[in-house]
C-alpha positions as CSV (number, residue, x, y, z in Angstrom):
1,X,29.6,18.1,33.6
2,X,31.8,18.2,36.7
3,X,33.6,21.2,38.0
4,X,37.0,20.1,36.7
5,X,35.6,19.7,33.2
6,X,33.9,23.2,33.4
7,X,37.2,24.7,34.5
8,X,39.1,23.1,31.6
9,X,36.6,24.2,29.1
10,X,36.7,27.8,30.4
11,X,40.5,27.9,30.1
12,X,40.5,26.1,26.7
13,X,38.0,28.5,25.2
14,X,39.8,31.7,26.4
15,X,43.0,30.4,25.0
16,X,41.3,29.3,21.7
17,X,40.2,32.8,21.0
18,X,43.8,33.9,20.6
19,X,45.0,30.6,19.0
20,X,42.4,30.8,16.3
21,X,43.6,34.2,15.1
22,X,47.3,33.2,15.2
23,X,46.7,29.9,13.5
24,X,44.8,31.6,10.7
25,X,47.7,34.0,10.1
26,X,50.1,31.1,10.2
27,X,48.2,29.2,7.5
28,X,48.0,32.2,5.3
29,X,51.7,32.9,5.7
30,X,52.5,29.2,4.9
31,X,50.3,29.4,1.8
32,X,52.1,32.6,0.6
33,X,55.5,31.0,1.2
34,X,54.6,27.7,-0.6
35,X,53.2,29.5,-3.7
36,X,56.1,31.9,-3.8
37,X,59.2,31.0,-1.8
38,X,61.0,34.3,-1.9
39,X,62.9,36.0,0.9
40,X,60.0,38.3,1.8
41,X,57.5,35.5,2.2
42,X,60.0,33.4,4.2
43,X,60.5,36.3,6.7
44,X,56.7,36.8,7.0
45,X,56.2,33.0,7.6
46,X,59.0,32.9,10.2
47,X,57.5,36.0,11.9
48,X,54.1,34.3,12.3
49,X,55.8,31.1,13.5
50,X,57.4,33.3,16.2
51,X,54.0,34.5,17.2
52,X,52.8,30.9,17.5
53,X,55.9,30.1,19.6
54,X,55.2,33.1,21.9
55,X,51.6,32.0,22.3
56,X,52.7,28.5,23.5
57,X,55.4,30.0,25.6
58,X,53.0,31.6,28.0
59,X,53.9,30.0,31.4
60,X,50.7,31.3,33.1
61,X,48.4,29.6,30.6
62,X,50.6,26.5,30.6
63,X,50.3,26.3,34.4
64,X,46.5,26.8,34.2
65,X,46.3,23.7,32.0
66,X,48.7,21.8,34.2
67,X,46.5,22.5,37.2
68,X,43.7,20.5,35.6
69,X,43.2,17.0,37.0
70,X,43.0,15.0,33.8
71,X,41.6,12.0,35.5
72,X,38.4,13.9,36.2
73,X,37.9,14.8,32.5
74,X,36.0,12.8,29.9
75,X,38.2,10.8,27.5
76,X,37.9,13.4,24.6
77,X,38.8,16.3,26.9
78,X,41.7,14.3,28.3
79,X,43.1,14.0,24.7
80,X,42.6,17.7,24.1
81,X,44.5,18.5,27.3
82,X,47.3,16.2,26.4
83,X,47.7,17.8,23.0
84,X,47.7,21.3,24.4
85,X,50.2,20.4,27.1
86,X,52.4,18.8,24.4
87,X,52.3,22.0,22.3
88,X,53.3,24.1,25.3
89,X,56.0,21.7,26.3
90,X,57.6,21.8,22.9
91,X,58.1,25.5,23.1
92,X,58.6,26.1,26.8
93,X,60.9,23.3,27.6
94,X,62.7,22.9,24.2
95,X,62.0,26.3,22.8
96,X,65.4,27.0,21.2
97,X,65.6,23.6,19.6
98,X,62.1,23.8,18.3
99,X,62.8,27.3,16.8
100,X,66.0,26.0,15.3
101,X,64.1,23.1,13.6
102,X,61.5,25.5,12.1
103,X,64.3,27.7,10.8
104,X,66.3,24.8,9.3
105,X,63.2,23.4,7.7
106,X,62.2,26.7,6.1
107,X,65.8,27.3,4.8
108,X,65.8,23.9,3.1
109,X,62.3,24.5,1.7
110,X,63.3,27.8,0.2
111,X,66.5,26.2,-1.3
112,X,64.5,23.3,-2.9
113,X,61.6,25.4,-4.1
114,X,64.1,27.8,-5.7
115,X,65.8,25.0,-7.6
116,X,65.3,25.3,-11.4
117,X,65.7,22.0,-13.3
118,X,67.5,22.2,-16.6
119,X,68.1,20.0,-19.6
120,X,70.9,21.1,-21.9
121,X,70.8,24.5,-20.3
122,X,67.1,25.0,-20.9
123,X,64.8,25.4,-17.9
124,X,62.1,22.8,-17.5
125,X,59.2,22.4,-15.0
126,X,58.5,19.3,-12.9
127,X,55.4,18.4,-14.9
128,X,57.5,18.5,-18.1
129,X,60.1,16.3,-16.5
130,X,57.3,13.9,-15.5
131,X,56.0,13.8,-19.0
132,X,59.4,12.9,-20.4
133,X,59.8,10.1,-17.9
134,X,56.3,8.8,-18.8
135,X,56.5,9.0,-22.5
136,X,60.0,9.4,-23.9
137,X,61.8,6.3,-25.3
138,X,65.2,7.8,-26.0
139,X,67.5,6.8,-23.2
140,X,69.7,9.9,-23.4
141,X,66.9,12.3,-22.9
142,X,65.4,10.2,-20.2
143,X,68.7,10.1,-18.4
144,X,69.0,13.9,-18.5
145,X,65.4,14.3,-17.2
146,X,66.0,11.8,-14.4
147,X,69.3,13.5,-13.4
148,X,67.5,16.9,-13.4
149,X,65.1,15.4,-10.8
150,X,67.8,13.9,-8.7
151,X,69.9,17.1,-8.7
152,X,67.1,18.7,-6.7
153,X,67.7,16.0,-4.1
154,X,71.4,16.5,-4.3
155,X,70.9,20.1,-3.4
156,X,69.3,19.4,0.0
157,X,70.4,15.9,0.9
158,X,73.1,16.9,3.4
159,X,70.8,19.5,4.9
160,X,68.1,16.9,5.3
161,X,70.4,14.5,7.2
162,X,71.5,17.4,9.4
163,X,67.8,18.2,10.0
164,X,67.2,14.5,11.0
165,X,70.0,14.7,13.5
166,X,68.5,18.0,14.9
167,X,65.1,16.5,15.1
168,X,66.5,13.5,17.0
169,X,68.1,15.8,19.5
170,X,64.7,17.4,20.1
171,X,63.0,14.0,20.5
172,X,65.5,12.9,23.1
173,X,64.4,15.9,25.2
174,X,61.0,14.2,25.2
175,X,62.3,10.8,26.3
176,X,62.1,9.3,22.8
177,X,65.0,7.5,21.0
178,X,64.3,9.3,17.8
179,X,62.0,11.8,16.1
180,X,60.2,9.3,14.0
181,X,59.0,7.4,17.0
182,X,58.1,10.7,18.7
183,X,56.0,12.0,15.8
184,X,54.3,8.7,15.3
185,X,53.1,8.5,18.9
186,X,52.7,12.1,19.9
187,X,51.5,13.7,16.7
188,X,49.6,10.8,15.0
189,X,48.7,8.7,18.1
190,X,49.9,5.6,16.3
191,X,51.5,2.6,18.0
192,X,54.5,1.3,16.1
193,X,53.6,-2.3,16.9
194,X,50.0,-1.8,15.5
195,X,51.5,-0.1,12.4
196,X,53.8,-3.0,11.9
197,X,50.9,-5.5,12.2
198,X,49.0,-3.6,9.5
199,X,52.0,-3.5,7.2
200,X,52.7,-7.2,7.6
201,X,49.1,-8.1,7.1
202,X,48.8,-6.1,3.9
203,X,52.2,-7.0,2.5
204,X,51.6,-10.7,3.0
205,X,48.2,-10.4,1.3
206,X,49.7,-8.4,-1.6
207,X,53.2,-9.8,-2.0
208,X,52.4,-12.1,-4.9
209,X,50.4,-9.4,-6.7
210,X,53.3,-6.9,-6.1
211,X,56.0,-9.3,-7.4
212,X,53.9,-10.3,-10.5
213,X,53.3,-6.6,-11.4
214,X,57.0,-5.7,-10.8
215,X,58.2,-8.6,-12.9
216,X,55.9,-7.7,-15.7
217,X,57.2,-4.1,-15.7
218,X,60.8,-5.3,-15.5
219,X,60.5,-7.6,-18.5
220,X,58.7,-5.0,-20.6
221,X,61.3,-2.3,-19.9
222,X,64.2,-4.6,-20.6
223,X,62.7,-5.4,-24.0
224,X,61.9,-1.8,-24.8
225,X,65.3,-0.5,-24.0
226,X,67.2,-3.6,-25.2
227,X,69.3,-3.9,-22.0
228,X,69.8,-6.5,-19.3
229,X,70.6,-3.8,-16.8
230,X,68.0,-1.2,-16.0
231,X,69.0,2.2,-14.5
232,X,66.9,4.7,-12.6
233,X,66.1,6.7,-15.7
234,X,64.5,3.6,-17.4
235,X,61.7,3.5,-14.8
236,X,58.5,5.4,-15.0
237,X,57.8,4.9,-18.7
238,X,54.1,4.2,-19.6
239,X,54.4,1.1,-21.8
240,X,52.1,0.2,-24.6
241,X,50.4,-2.4,-22.3
242,X,49.5,0.3,-19.8
243,X,46.1,1.9,-20.7
244,X,47.2,5.1,-18.9
245,X,49.3,5.9,-22.0
246,X,46.2,5.9,-24.2
247,X,44.1,7.8,-21.7
248,X,46.7,10.5,-21.4
249,X,46.9,10.9,-25.1
250,X,43.1,11.6,-25.2
251,X,43.2,13.8,-22.1
252,X,45.7,16.2,-23.8
253,X,42.6,17.8,-25.5
254,X,40.5,18.1,-22.4
255,X,40.3,20.5,-19.4
256,X,41.3,18.6,-16.3
257,X,39.7,21.2,-14.0
258,X,36.3,20.7,-15.7
259,X,36.5,17.0,-15.4
260,X,37.1,17.2,-11.7
261,X,34.5,19.9,-11.1
262,X,31.9,17.8,-12.9
263,X,32.7,14.8,-10.8
264,X,32.2,16.9,-7.6
265,X,29.0,18.4,-9.1
266,X,27.7,14.8,-9.4
267,X,28.2,14.5,-5.6
268,X,26.4,17.7,-4.9
269,X,29.3,20.1,-4.7
270,X,29.4,23.4,-6.7
271,X,33.2,24.0,-6.9
272,X,32.8,27.1,-9.1
273,X,30.5,28.7,-6.5
274,X,33.0,27.9,-3.7
275,X,35.7,29.6,-5.7
276,X,33.5,32.6,-6.6
277,X,32.4,33.0,-3.0
278,X,36.0,33.0,-1.7
279,X,35.7,29.7,0.2
280,X,38.1,27.9,-2.2
281,X,41.3,29.4,-3.7
282,X,43.4,27.4,-6.2
283,X,46.9,27.8,-7.6
284,X,47.1,24.9,-10.0
285,X,50.0,25.3,-12.5
286,X,53.8,25.3,-12.2
287,X,56.0,28.3,-12.2
288,X,59.3,29.5,-10.7
289,X,59.7,29.7,-7.0
290,X,56.6,27.6,-6.2
291,X,56.6,24.4,-4.3
292,X,56.5,21.5,-6.8
293,X,54.3,19.2,-4.9
294,X,50.5,19.3,-4.2
295,X,49.0,20.6,-0.9
296,X,45.7,21.6,0.5
297,X,45.6,24.4,3.1
298,X,42.9,24.9,5.7
299,X,43.0,28.6,6.4
300,X,39.8,28.7,8.4
301,X,37.7,25.6,9.0
302,X,34.3,25.8,7.3
303,X,35.2,29.0,5.4
304,X,38.5,29.1,3.6
305,X,40.5,26.2,2.0
306,X,43.2,26.4,-0.7
307,X,44.9,24.1,-3.2
308,X,48.4,24.3,-4.5
309,X,49.1,21.9,-7.4
310,X,51.2,21.6,-10.5
311,X,48.8,20.2,-13.1
312,X,49.1,19.1,-16.7
313,X,46.5,17.4,-18.9
314,X,46.9,13.8,-17.8
315,X,45.3,11.2,-15.6
316,X,47.6,11.8,-12.6
317,X,46.5,15.4,-12.5
318,X,42.9,14.3,-12.3
319,X,44.0,12.1,-9.3
320,X,45.9,15.1,-7.8
321,X,43.1,17.7,-8.2
322,X,40.4,15.3,-7.0
323,X,42.6,14.4,-4.0
324,X,43.2,17.9,-2.9
325,X,39.6,18.9,-3.5
326,X,38.8,16.0,-1.1
327,X,40.8,17.6,1.6
328,X,39.1,20.9,1.0
329,X,35.5,19.7,1.1
330,X,36.4,18.0,4.4
331,X,37.9,21.3,5.8
332,X,34.9,23.3,4.5
333,X,32.5,20.8,5.9
334,X,33.8,21.1,9.4
335,X,31.2,22.5,11.8
336,X,31.9,26.0,13.0
337,X,29.7,25.2,16.1
338,X,32.5,22.9,17.4
339,X,35.0,24.1,19.9
340,X,37.9,25.6,17.9
341,X,40.4,22.8,18.6
342,X,37.9,20.2,17.3
343,X,37.5,22.0,14.0
344,X,39.8,19.6,12.2
345,X,39.5,16.2,10.6
346,X,39.2,13.1,12.8
347,X,42.9,12.5,12.1
348,X,45.6,13.0,9.4
349,X,44.9,9.5,8.1
350,X,41.2,10.1,7.9
351,X,41.4,13.2,5.8
352,X,43.9,11.4,3.6
353,X,41.4,8.5,3.3
354,X,38.8,10.9,2.0
355,X,41.3,12.6,-0.4
356,X,42.6,9.2,-1.7
357,X,39.1,7.9,-2.2
358,X,38.3,11.0,-4.3
359,X,41.6,10.5,-6.2
360,X,40.5,7.0,-7.2
361,X,37.1,8.1,-8.6
362,X,38.3,8.3,-12.2
363,X,39.1,4.6,-12.0
364,X,36.3,3.6,-9.7
365,X,33.3,5.3,-11.3
366,X,32.2,6.7,-14.6
367,X,33.5,10.3,-14.7
368,X,35.5,9.6,-17.9
369,X,32.7,7.7,-19.7
370,X,32.1,10.6,-22.2
371,X,35.8,11.1,-22.9
372,X,37.5,7.7,-23.0
373,X,36.3,4.9,-25.3
374,X,34.8,2.0,-23.4
375,X,37.4,-0.6,-24.3
376,X,40.3,1.6,-23.1
377,X,38.4,2.7,-20.1
378,X,37.7,-0.8,-19.0
379,X,41.4,-1.7,-19.1
380,X,42.2,1.6,-17.4
381,X,39.8,0.9,-14.5
382,X,41.2,-2.7,-14.1
383,X,44.7,-1.2,-13.8
384,X,43.7,0.1,-10.3
385,X,44.8,-3.2,-8.9
386,X,48.3,-2.6,-10.2
387,X,48.2,0.9,-8.8
388,X,47.4,-0.4,-5.4
389,X,50.2,-3.0,-5.6
390,X,52.6,-0.2,-6.6
391,X,51.3,2.0,-3.8
392,X,52.0,-0.7,-1.2
393,X,55.6,-1.3,-2.3
394,X,56.3,2.5,-2.6
395,X,54.8,3.1,0.8
396,X,56.9,0.4,2.5
397,X,60.0,1.9,0.8
398,X,59.2,5.5,2.0
399,X,58.1,4.5,5.5
400,X,60.9,2.0,6.0
401,X,63.6,4.4,4.8
402,X,62.5,7.2,7.0
403,X,62.2,5.0,10.0
404,X,65.7,3.6,9.5
405,X,67.3,6.9,8.8
406,X,66.0,8.3,12.1
407,X,67.3,5.3,13.9
408,X,70.8,5.9,12.4
409,X,71.3,9.2,10.6
410,X,75.1,8.6,10.3
411,X,74.6,5.8,7.8
412,X,74.8,6.4,4.0
413,X,71.2,7.4,3.1
414,X,71.8,6.7,-0.6
415,X,72.8,3.1,0.2
416,X,69.9,2.7,2.6
417,X,67.5,3.9,-0.1
418,X,69.0,1.6,-2.7
419,X,68.8,-1.4,-0.4
420,X,65.2,-0.9,0.5
421,X,64.3,0.0,-3.1
422,X,65.6,-3.4,-4.1
423,X,63.7,-5.1,-1.3
424,X,60.4,-3.5,-1.9
425,X,60.4,-2.3,-5.5
426,X,62.8,-4.9,-7.1
427,X,64.8,-2.0,-8.6
428,X,68.5,-2.4,-8.6
429,X,70.5,0.6,-9.9
430,X,73.1,3.1,-8.9
431,X,72.9,4.8,-5.5
432,X,71.8,8.5,-5.6
433,X,69.9,11.1,-3.6
434,X,66.5,10.3,-5.1
435,X,65.3,9.8,-1.6
436,X,65.7,13.5,-0.8
437,X,63.1,14.4,-3.5
438,X,60.3,12.9,-1.3
439,X,58.7,16.1,0.0
440,X,57.2,14.6,3.2
441,X,60.7,14.0,4.6
442,X,61.1,17.7,4.9
443,X,57.7,19.1,5.6
444,X,55.8,16.2,7.1
445,X,58.1,13.9,9.0
446,X,56.7,10.4,9.8
447,X,53.6,11.3,7.8
448,X,53.7,8.8,5.0
449,X,52.3,6.0,7.3
450,X,49.1,8.1,7.3
451,X,48.7,7.4,3.6
452,X,49.2,3.7,4.2
453,X,46.6,3.6,7.0
454,X,44.4,5.9,4.9
455,X,44.4,3.4,2.0
456,X,42.8,0.8,4.4
457,X,40.3,3.4,5.7
458,X,39.3,4.6,2.3
459,X,38.5,1.0,1.1
460,X,36.3,0.4,4.1
461,X,34.5,3.8,3.7
462,X,34.0,3.5,-0.1
463,X,32.6,0.0,0.2
464,X,30.0,1.4,2.6
465,X,29.2,4.5,0.6
466,X,28.8,2.5,-2.6
467,X,26.4,0.2,-0.9
468,X,24.5,3.1,0.6
469,X,24.5,5.7,-2.2
470,X,25.6,3.8,-5.3
471,X,28.2,5.5,-7.4
472,X,28.9,8.6,-5.3
473,X,29.6,10.8,-8.3
474,X,26.1,10.0,-9.6
475,X,24.2,10.9,-6.4
476,X,24.0,14.5,-5.3
477,X,23.1,13.4,-1.8
478,X,26.7,12.3,-1.3
479,X,27.8,15.8,-0.2
480,X,25.2,16.0,2.6
481,X,25.9,12.4,3.6
482,X,29.6,13.0,4.0
483,X,29.1,16.3,5.8
484,X,26.5,14.9,8.2
485,X,28.3,11.6,9.0
486,X,32.0,12.6,8.8
487,X,33.0,16.2,8.1
488,X,30.8,18.1,10.6
489,X,31.9,15.9,13.5
490,X,35.5,17.3,13.2
491,X,37.8,15.7,15.7
492,X,35.2,14.8,18.2
493,X,35.4,11.1,17.3
494,X,38.6,9.0,17.1
495,X,39.5,7.8,13.6
496,X,38.8,4.1,14.1
497,X,35.6,4.9,16.1
498,X,34.5,7.0,13.2
499,X,35.1,4.1,10.8
500,X,32.9,1.9,12.9
501,X,30.3,4.6,13.5
502,X,30.0,5.1,9.7
503,X,30.3,1.5,8.4
504,X,29.1,-0.5,11.4
505,X,32.3,-2.6,11.3
506,X,35.6,-2.4,13.2
507,X,38.5,-0.9,11.3
508,X,40.5,-3.6,9.5
509,X,42.6,-4.3,6.4
510,X,40.1,-6.7,5.0
511,X,38.3,-4.4,2.6
512,X,41.5,-3.1,1.2
513,X,43.1,-6.5,0.7
514,X,39.9,-7.6,-1.1
515,X,40.5,-4.9,-3.7
516,X,43.9,-6.2,-4.7
């Protein structure tokens, strides 16, 4: 280790001692705000965000990092230095703009989380709305449920567009044309040309499958509703040909948490013990003032992870809970021996890959064998191919819309959403603010491309794990294997290098395309 590297590590570690405490408080405040978005929790969250801003506004520490000759550092330490300088630069050189962005985002989140959907004057939760749209045939009730969902988007649509404009102003201070490009490159270290290549490769390989699945759904829905013109509220119904409908009917009498805990037990994880020991905290069911999405929070790597969800007894909730548990076992598997700033997953896409792989297990492996009759379960597992086709078209819509909105936030977002929805989803109905209900646009800008890349990573990883361990929910060595080969390494290995290190093959879309 050369003198410059020693100097950097000394400065990094002294700074990390303070950063670790502030970041832990920040995550706890975020958790409290997400599970209960009242005024008191908002103020507490903003107060801790101010502490983080103060920490990264310390010019003396910034100048210490600036004094490091990055060319004399190893590659990994160069990346660490780059990320630290970026965090300081955001606060020191664009501090007022950065603070204004945080404030605006929190205000919108509080407004959206406080929204109470109603049908005919009666309050109704998001899971209840989802159930209506999955199971109800009556068009009048479906329309009311769909409108209740979209009204949540109506509530914040103008604010979101204003936030996009503000974010773009911030990105311009960093010499980027727009905030999407800024986040893609600076936050997720992803090249737009490489992303486009992956998208084009997957889309070309899946286009026929996507179109076939969409046409089948379109024809079925037209016949069911007896109409030649489908509207937004017609979509989302689980038709008789979809085995998920039969699976959900059976699952109404089962405990989703138990199913997921048993699946993880088969991999060598004792979820009950993690909860009892305080390593894992869960808030799993809907209520007023709570964020309506699903999130995992890493409060302290290796020690404290938490799950927010809005479950009900159906297959999608198995996917959701297994997914969020996947994030948590990653966070709890991070080695506490690592430098603090390496105590995080290899990348956002990599932790999503693990989570998405876990979310697939009820269709990949046998965790429902004792619950679902074999003939139904076989058809249900085979439907995973349609799920992936749907995922691709949905991803291209969400990614494409966000990218284009940041390029030109003065355009009509409802029209942009409708145009891209027709292009990728083959759905042609009235323009509305459905786009504003996508939670990532507010809280995780430019993030959805991580799910897309994660889908490719998960396929390559799972193929390797299955060959090495067999069905991972039937091998209690899985937990140790994942921790030793992925989780414990934290961010010390780049995402695609980790794929190759684990599987012995370069990252590619091949394994994913082969699953379609």
